[in-house]
N, C-alpha and C positions, 0 to 999 in steps of 0.2 A: 802327583806321583802315586802309583799303586804299588803297595808292598815296599820292601826295602831295596833300594837300588844297589846298595853296597852290602856284601855279606859280612857276617861277624868275623869270619876268618880274614877277610881283606882288611877290615878295620883294625884287627889285632896286629896284622902284619904292618899296617901303617903306623901303629903306636910303637912297635919295636924299632922301625926305621927312625922315628923321631928320637927315641931314647938313645939309639946308637949314634945318631948325628950329634946330639948334645954331648954325649960322653967322649966321643973321639974327635969331633970337630971336622969330620969328613963331609963331603958333598954327597948328594944322592947319586947312586951309580946309574950307568946307562940302562942296566937291566931293571932297576927299580923304576926309573922314569918310564920305560916302555911298558912295564906292568901296569902302571897308573894310566897310561894312554889306552891300553887294551881294556881296562876296567871302564874308562869313559866311553869307549866304543860300545861295549856290551850294554851299558846303561841306556845309551841312545837307541840301540837296536831293540831294546825291550820297551821302548816308549817312555822312558823316564826323562824328565827335564833336568836342567843343570842345578837349579836352586836346592832341591832336596839333597842330593849327594854332597854338595858343598857344605850344607848345614851339618850333615853327618860328620864330615871331616872336622869341622870346627868344634862340634860337640865332643868328638873323640879327643881332640887336642885339649879341650878344657878339662876332661876327666883325668888325663895323664899329667897335666901341667904341674900339680903340686909335687909329684914325685921326681921331676926332672931337676938336674943341677941348675942352680941359679946363675952360674957363670955362663950357661949356654943359651941364654935368652935370644941373643942376636942370631946365633946359629939356628935356633928353633924357628924363629920367624922366617928366616931364609928358606929353611926346609919346607915349611908350610906353603910358602909362596911357590916353590918349585913343584911341590906335590899337586897343589890345586891347579896350577897352570898346565901340568902334564895331563891331568884328568880332563880338564876343559878342552885341551887340544884334541884328545882322542874323541871326546863327545862331539865337538864341532866337525871333526873329520868324518865321523859316521853320519852326521846330519847332512853334510854336503854330498856325500855319496848317495844317501837316500833321496835327496832332492834330484840329483842327476838321474838316478834310476827311475824316479817318478816321472820326470820330464820326458825321458826316453820312452817309457811305457805310454804316456799320454800322446806323444807325437806319433808313435807306431799305431795307436788306436785311431787317431784322427786320419792318418793316411789310409788305413784300411777302411774306415767309415766312408770317407769321401770318394774313394776309388772302388769300393765294393770288392776288395781283394781277399776278404776273409770269409770263413764259413759263417753263414748268417746266424746260426744258433750260438756259436761261440762269440760272435760279435755282439749279440744282444746281451750276453752275460757280462762282457767287458764294459758295455755301455753303462750299466747300472752303477759301476764304480765311479763313473764320471758324471753321474746325475741324469742320464737319459734313459727313458723307457721306450725302446724301439718298437714295442707292440703298438704304440700310438702313432698317429700321423705327425710328421714334422715338416717344417719349412725352413729354408736356408736363405740368409741374406749375405751378400758379399759386397764389401766396400773397397773401392780402388781409388787411390789418390795419385798425385804426381810422383811420389816417392814410395819405395818399398818399405813395408813395416814388418816387424817380427814380434814375438811374444813379449820381448822386453822393451819395446818401443814406448815412449811416453804416450803416443796416441792410443795404443792398445790398453795401457793402464788407465787412461782417462775414460775411455768408453766402458771398460770393465767396472770401474768404480761407480760410474753413473748407473749402469744396469743393476749392480748390487744394491745401491741406495734406493732405487725405484722399485725393484721387483724381488729383492732378497735372493734366497736360494730356490728359485722357481724352475728348476730343471732346464737351465739355460747353459749352453756350452759356447763360450767365446774363445776363438783361436785365430791363428793366422795360417795362410797357405799361399805360397807363391807370391809373397809380398803384399797380400791383401788381407783385410780383416774379414773374418767369417763368423757369423752368429747362427747357431742352430737352436730353434725354439719349438715348443708344441704347436702343431698346426692350427689349433683352435684359439690361439692367443696372439692374434695379429697385432695387438697393441705393443707387444714386446719388440717385434721386428720393425714396427713403425718408429718406436722410440730409438732403437738401435740405429736406424737409418738417419735420424736427426742428429744423434750424437756423433756417429761416424763421419757424417758430412762435415760437421764442424771440426772434429779432431784431425781430419785429413786435409784441412784447409780447402774445403770446397770439393772434395772427392765425390765421385758418383757411386750410388748404391743401387744394387739390383736385388729384388726379392723374388725367389722362386715360389712356385705353387706348393701347397701342402700335399704330401703323399704319404700313404701308410707304410709301415714296416721298415726294416733296415735298408732295403733298396730304395725306399722313398727319400731318404736323406741324399743319396747319390743323385737321384733324378732331380730333386729340387736344386741341389748345388749346381748341376750341369745347366739347368734352366737359367739360373742366376748368371753364370759365366757367359752363356750364350747371349743373354740380354745385354751384358756389358759390351760384348763384341759387336752386337748389332748397333748399339748406341754410338759406338766409335765410328762404325762404317757409315751410319746414316747421319752422323753429326747432330744427334739429338741433344737438346739443351736441358732436358729435365734432370734434376739432381737425383731423383728417386724413380726407378723403373720397376714395374711389376711384370714379371714374365707372362702372366695371364693376359695382359693387355697387348702383348707383342706377338701373339701366336700367329697372326696373319703373315708375318714376315718369313718364318720358316716354311709356311705353306707355299708362299710365292716362290721360294727358291728350291722347293723340293724337286721340281723338274728343271734343272739348271739349263738344259739345252732349250727347252721351250721358252724360258725366260730370256735367254740370250737371243733367240729368234725375234721375240717381241721387241727387245731393245733395239736390235739392229734394224728391224723393219719399220718401227715407229719413229725412232729418234735418229737413225742413221743419216737422213738428209740434213740434219742440223750441222754436220761436219762442214757443209758448204758455206756456212755463214762466216762473215768476217769475224775473226777472232776465235773461230772454232765453235764446237758444240757446248763447251762447258758454261760460258756465260748464259746461254739460253736455258740450259738445264737448271742452273741456279735460279733463273727467273721463274721457271715453272715450279721449282721446289718452294720458293717463297710465296708464289701465288696460291698454290694448293694449301700450304701450311697456314696461310692467313684466311682460309675459308673462301678463296676466290674473290677477296676484296682488294681491288686494285690499289686503293690509297694505302692500305696497310702493307701490302706487298712492296710498294714503292718505298715506303718508310724503312722497311727491313733491309732493302737493297741500297738505301741512300740514293735513290733515283727520284726524278720528278714523275708524276703520274703520266705525263705525256711520253717520257722516255720508256716507261714500263709498257704503256699501250703500244708503242712502236715495236718493242721486242715481241710482245704477244702476237702482233700482226705478222711479224717476220716468221715466227714459229708456225703460224697458220699457213702461210704461203709455202714454206719449205716442206712441211709434213702433210699438208692437206687436212689437218685436224685442228679444229677450233677449240682452244681451252675453255671458252665460255659456254660451249654447247655440251649439255649433259651426256649425250651419247658418245662424244669424243673425249670428254673429260676423264672418264674411267680408264680408257685405254692409255691415254697420255700419263695419267697419274701412276698407274701400275708400271708403265715402262720407266718412268722417272725413278720410282722406288727400286725397280730392278737394276737400273743403271748404277744407283748408289750402292746397292748390295754387291754388285759384280765389279765395281770400280771402273765402269766405263764412263767417259771415253779414254781415261788415262791408260787403261789396259784393253786390249782386244778381247772380245768375247765371241 
């Protein structure tokens, strides 16, 4: 506590109330209780805790005790109880309001930061209040589980506690957005986001984490955040199994889909004939996906598909006959693999492209 939370005038007024209560046997009036609540609010707004003012009340009571009527002891104790309770109620009310205002300011800042909706200079000033120096490069990691989380979720608190225990107050901002966990950290401290990814994966019961690249300035946070979101979306569309994704390692996919029409032409031209297979194109596309993901090792691809090697070989031969492209030939493999990636990104053959 800095300075005196309660003024001398207020303490003298409190002493008069006690003396009057003991003399008359009355209760504290509504006006007196509201005055005590208002004093509690002022003390909280000035940054004072609760223990110091309560000690002052008790000290004032001790000073006036010898001069009070002995017959009013019970009334005195009741008056002290009501007075301290009213003061504490006002103090707690102001604290709750301050917390709500702080939470609202933090949420507004996070929304502006992640969507780039504020003046960059003003945004940088506000960022320092929350521990970020936007003149530096930052990277953003986003964790997404099967259920939505918010700032009060146990998963959020678990990850926050782990980060604080490991890194302390190292200019890290942990928050939630859209039901996902979001961690913003200095771009040159990759170990922070790697640790966050591990903790968030566990706290969200096996959720997936995407880490954007580091970018400088206030706009860099937005860019890294969008990269992480795009990586999560790509992982879902491509059915990637990795629990942690790095946007820098997935840059080839946005490049492939930048010219959507060209990619659609490649998919239709290369894989279109697979529609004529028994059971449609999807089983053969799944075969190619497993084959390419296993490094074109037939035995491993067959294991992933729960097929015999003979059955897998039959499917690959069927693909070769229908498309005219042999997956085992290097010159054909690139076109087929690119077309398969394009099909997964575009949702073909379930959707027409």
